[in-house]
N, C-alpha and C positions, 0 to 999 in steps of 0.2 A: 149355333149354326143349324139350320133345318136339315132334315134328311135329304130333301131335294137339292139344296145347296151343296151338301157333301157329295151327293151322287154326281152332280154337275162338275164339281172340282175334280173328282176321281176320273170322270170321263175325259176331261180336258187333259189331265196329266197322262192318262193312258195313250191318248192320241199323240201327244207330244213325244212321249217315250218311243212310240212306234216310228214316228217320223225321224227322230234322231238315230234310232237303230238302223233304219233303212238307209240313211245317209252314210253311216259308218260302214255298213255292208257293201254299198255300192263303191265307196272309196277303196275298200279292200279289194273288191273284184276288179276294179279298174287297173290295178297294178299288174294283173295277170292277163288282161284282155288283149285281144288283137286290135288293130286300129279301127276296124269296122265296129266292133263291140264297144270300144272306147267312146266313139261318137254317140252311140245309143246311151251309154252310161252317163256321159256328160249331159245329155238332154234330160235324163231322169233326175240327175243331181240338180240341174238348174231349176227344174220344176219344184222339187222339194224345198230348195233354198228360197225360191220365190214365194212358196206357200208360207214358209216361216216369216218372211218379210211382211206379207199381207196380214198374218195373225198378229205380228208385233204392232203394226200400224193400227189395226182394229182395236187391239187392247188399249193402246194409248188414247184412241178416240173415245173409248168407253170409260176412260179414267182409271184403267187398270195398269199397274206397273208391270211391263212385260217380264221382267226378271222374277217377279213374285209368283208367276205361273210357269216358269221354266223356259221362257222365251229368251 
């Protein structure tokens, strides 16, 4: 594995870890939020989940098993 490939893999893993952490954080905050905040949180959660769906589809299109990179 080249240094560039390793850096790219680490970058992708870092981004995915951050997205998953943000989703968990928002889900936790949602349980304590008032109705107006819940709508905002739902919108953000939808965006993160949609982003993951796009990444999964792009990985499949590129011939990458989504599970192999944490999707």
